[in-house]
C-alpha positions in Angstrom: 293.3 195.0 14.7 291.1 191.9 16.3 289.4 193.9 18.5 288.4 196.3 15.9 287.1 193.8 13.8 285.2 192.5 16.4 283.5 195.7 17.1 282.4 196.1 13.7 281.1 192.7 13.5 279.2 193.3 17.0 277.7 196.9 15.3 276.5 195.2 12.3 274.9 192.5 14.5 273.0 195.2 16.4 272.0 196.8 13.2 270.6 193.6 12.0 268.9 192.8 15.7 267.6 196.3 15.7 266.1 195.7 12.0 264.4 192.4 12.7 262.5 193.9 15.8 261.3 196.3 13.3 259.7 193.6 10.8 258.3 191.6 14.0 261.1 189.0 14.2 261.9 190.1 17.7 262.0 186.7 19.0 264.8 185.6 17.0 267.3 183.4 18.9 270.9 185.0 18.5 274.3 183.5 18.3 273.4 179.7 17.9 276.0 176.9 16.7 275.0 174.2 14.6 276.7 170.9 14.3 278.0 170.5 10.8 276.6 167.2 9.0 279.9 167.3 6.8 282.7 168.6 8.7 285.1 168.2 5.6 282.9 169.6 3.0 281.9 172.4 5.4 285.5 173.4 6.3 286.3 177.0 5.9 288.7 178.3 3.0 292.2 177.6 3.9 291.4 175.9 6.9 293.5 173.1 7.9 290.9 171.0 10.2 287.3 170.0 9.3 284.5 172.1 10.5 282.8 171.0 13.6 280.1 173.9 13.7 278.3 176.4 12.1 278.0 179.9 13.8 274.4 181.3 13.3 274.2 185.1 14.0 270.0 184.7 14.2 267.4 182.4 13.8 263.7 182.8 13.7 260.5 180.5 12.8 256.8 181.3 12.3 253.7 179.8 10.6 253.6 180.8 7.1 251.0 183.4 6.1 251.5 182.8 2.4 251.3 179.0 2.5 248.7 177.1 4.6 250.2 174.5 7.5 253.8 175.7 6.8 256.3 176.6 9.2 259.3 178.6 7.9 262.8 178.4 9.8 264.9 181.3 8.8 268.7 181.2 9.5 270.0 184.6 9.4 273.8 185.6 8.7 275.1 189.3 9.2 278.0 190.6 7.1 278.9 194.1 8.0 281.9 196.3 6.8 282.8 199.7 7.5 283.9 199.7 3.8 282.3 199.9 0.6 280.8 197.2 -1.7 283.8 195.7 -3.6 283.9 196.6 -7.1 284.4 192.9 -7.9 281.8 191.5 -5.4 281.1 187.7 -6.7 283.8 186.0 -5.0 283.2 187.6 -1.5 279.7 187.0 -2.3 279.9 183.5 -3.1 281.9 182.9 0.2 279.1 184.6 2.3 276.2 182.5 0.5 278.0 179.1 0.5 278.9 179.5 4.2 275.0 180.3 5.2 273.9 177.3 2.7 276.0 175.0 4.5 274.6 176.1 8.0 271.2 175.3 6.4 271.9 172.0 5.1 273.4 171.0 8.7 270.4 172.7 10.5 268.1 170.1 8.2 269.5 167.4 10.4 269.6 169.2 13.9 268.0 168.4 16.7 266.9 172.1 17.2 264.8 171.8 14.1 263.1 168.6 15.1 262.4 170.3 18.4 260.9 173.6 16.7 258.8 171.5 14.2 257.5 169.6 16.9 256.2 172.5 18.9 254.0 173.5 16.2 250.6 171.7 15.7 248.9 171.4 12.0 252.3 171.6 10.3 252.3 169.8 6.6 255.1 171.2 5.3 258.4 172.9 6.4 261.0 175.2 4.6 264.5 176.1 5.8 265.5 179.3 4.4 268.2 181.8 4.9 268.7 185.7 4.9 272.0 187.1 4.3 272.5 190.7 5.2 275.4 192.1 3.5 275.4 195.7 4.5 277.9 198.4 5.4 278.6 201.7 6.7 279.6 203.5 3.3 276.9 206.4 3.3 277.9 208.0 0.0 278.6 205.0 -2.2 276.9 202.4 -4.0 273.8 200.7 -2.1 272.9 198.1 -4.4 274.9 195.0 -4.5 272.1 192.5 -5.5 272.1 193.4 -9.0 276.2 193.0 -9.1 275.7 189.4 -8.0 272.6 188.4 -10.2 274.4 186.2 -12.4 276.6 184.4 -10.2 277.1 180.8 -10.9 276.8 178.9 -7.6 277.4 175.0 -6.7 274.6 172.9 -7.6 274.7 170.6 -4.3 273.9 173.4 -1.8 270.8 172.3 0.2 268.5 175.0 1.3 265.0 176.3 0.5 266.1 179.8 -0.6 268.4 182.4 0.5 267.3 185.9 0.5 270.1 188.8 0.1 269.6 192.0 1.8 272.1 194.9 0.9 271.9 198.7 2.0 269.3 199.4 -0.7 266.8 196.7 0.4 267.4 197.5 4.1 266.9 200.9 3.7 263.6 200.6 1.5 262.0 198.5 4.4 263.5 200.5 7.3 262.3 204.0 5.9 258.8 202.7 4.7 258.0 201.2 8.2 259.5 204.3 9.8 257.4 206.7 7.6 254.2 204.6 8.5 255.0 204.9 12.4 256.2 208.7 12.0 253.1 209.5 10.2 250.7 207.7 12.1 252.1 207.5 15.8 248.9 206.4 17.5 247.9 203.8 15.1 248.3 200.0 14.7 250.5 198.9 11.9 250.5 195.5 10.2 251.8 193.9 7.3 249.1 192.9 4.7 249.4 189.6 3.1 248.4 188.9 -0.3 246.2 186.0 -1.4 248.7 183.7 -3.0 246.2 180.9 -3.8 248.0 178.8 -1.1 246.8 180.8 1.8 243.1 181.1 1.2 241.3 179.7 4.2 239.2 180.9 7.2 242.1 180.3 9.8 245.0 182.3 8.1 245.3 185.7 9.2 245.4 188.6 6.3 247.7 190.9 8.2 249.9 190.8 11.0 253.3 192.3 12.9 255.5 189.7 11.0 256.8 190.4 8.0 257.0 187.2 5.5 260.5 186.2 4.7 259.2 186.6 0.6 258.5 190.3 1.3 262.2 191.1 2.2 263.1 191.2 -1.3 260.1 192.8 -2.8 260.0 196.2 -4.4 256.8 196.9 -2.6 255.7 196.7 0.8 251.9 196.7 1.7 250.9 197.9 5.0 247.6 198.4 7.1 247.3 201.3 9.3 244.3 201.3 11.8 244.1 204.9 13.3 242.3 205.6 16.4 239.3 207.6 14.6 238.7 204.1 12.9 239.9 205.2 9.7 241.8 202.5 7.9 244.7 203.4 5.4 246.3 200.9 3.2 249.8 202.1 2.3 252.1 200.7 -0.3 255.7 201.8 -0.4 257.5 201.6 -3.4 261.3 200.9 -4.4 261.1 201.9 -8.1 261.3 205.1 -9.2 258.2 207.2 -9.6 256.9 206.3 -13.4 253.2 206.3 -14.5 253.2 203.0 -15.8 254.7 201.9 -12.2 251.9 203.7 -10.5 249.2 202.2 -12.7 250.3 198.7 -11.5 250.5 199.6 -7.8 247.0 201.4 -8.1 245.7 198.2 -9.7 247.2 196.0 -7.0 245.8 198.3 -4.2 242.3 198.2 -5.8 242.5 194.5 -6.2 243.0 193.9 -2.5 239.2 195.2 -2.3 238.0 198.4 -0.8 236.4 196.8 2.4 240.4 196.7 3.5 240.8 200.6 3.6 239.2 203.9 3.9 242.0 205.8 2.4 244.8 204.6 -0.2 248.3 206.0 0.4 251.0 204.9 -2.3 254.5 206.4 -1.7 257.8 206.3 -3.7 261.5 207.5 -2.7 261.7 210.3 -5.5 258.2 211.3 -5.7 257.8 215.2 -6.1 254.2 216.6 -5.9 255.5 219.7 -8.3 257.0 217.7 -11.0 254.8 214.7 -10.8 251.2 215.8 -9.7 249.8 215.8 -13.1 251.0 212.2 -13.9 249.1 211.2 -10.6 245.9 212.9 -12.0 246.3 211.3 -15.5 246.7 207.8 -13.9 243.8 208.4 -11.5 241.6 209.4 -14.4 242.0 205.8 -16.0 239.8 204.2 -13.1 236.3 204.3 -13.1 235.9 203.7 -9.5 236.0 207.3 -8.2 235.4 206.2 -4.5 238.7 204.3 -4.6 240.7 207.4 -6.8 239.1 210.1 -4.5 240.5 208.6 -1.5 244.0 208.0 -2.8 247.0 210.0 -2.5 250.5 209.8 -3.6 253.5 211.0 -1.3 257.2 210.6 -0.5 258.2 208.3 1.8 261.4 210.0 2.3 261.2 213.3 4.5 262.1 216.6 2.7 260.8 220.0 3.2 260.3 220.9 -0.3 258.6 217.7 -1.3 
């Protein structure tokens, strides 16, 4: 039983590691131990002895493209199972979340954090965040656990700068979006697009790169810039929400606000778009825009591969 559990855990870590490479976090350190700053408080449930260390599955750091002069430290926890999500997930979720929060609390006082912070120049602020990958191998069951734990009440003494939860649905969305871009534009340069947040407007901060900001990992849209060999630039926005005229209208407005100088073409993709069923809705929504150069070069498609769509 112990060997099987170990094999499952290693498989889950492998899935997360490959995903991190896909989103530009390939330089993540793996399998770190952080000394606990409060061994008694941080001890595991039902443990008799205090906790000396926190095991970190992955650790990544990068200069934020969304906030000027800011370093993002990201501690990553991988929780993987062959079983479906529990019908009553709150208890298990709290254990996973608190465990990661305690690791971040200890990381804030660690020599590793100080060493990493000192390696960057021009940093005015640092955020220590977490990503909890709670995923499983159940291919037929519920893929969304985030909504089920949305109202979970957590201890108010947890010390962290934000923990993002990734379930099967969120991970699948990002994975399919990037794979769609790579498969349909195989010889192109593919970057994530960074929106102007009001905190990253300067001449130094890049507007796009290979690194997915942690803030995008829970977003229902993913903005991608595709530079093709023929010099045509496509602005791709994939959408997790189901196709709807109002959703399409908002995403089109977002795409246009980025500025037409970014793209020659705009491609908006949903996971359930059907041209036969939804084509007229697209044309009606396009007609609401006066800028015909924008709408004439805009296409709506499905980022899932199916011969009928």
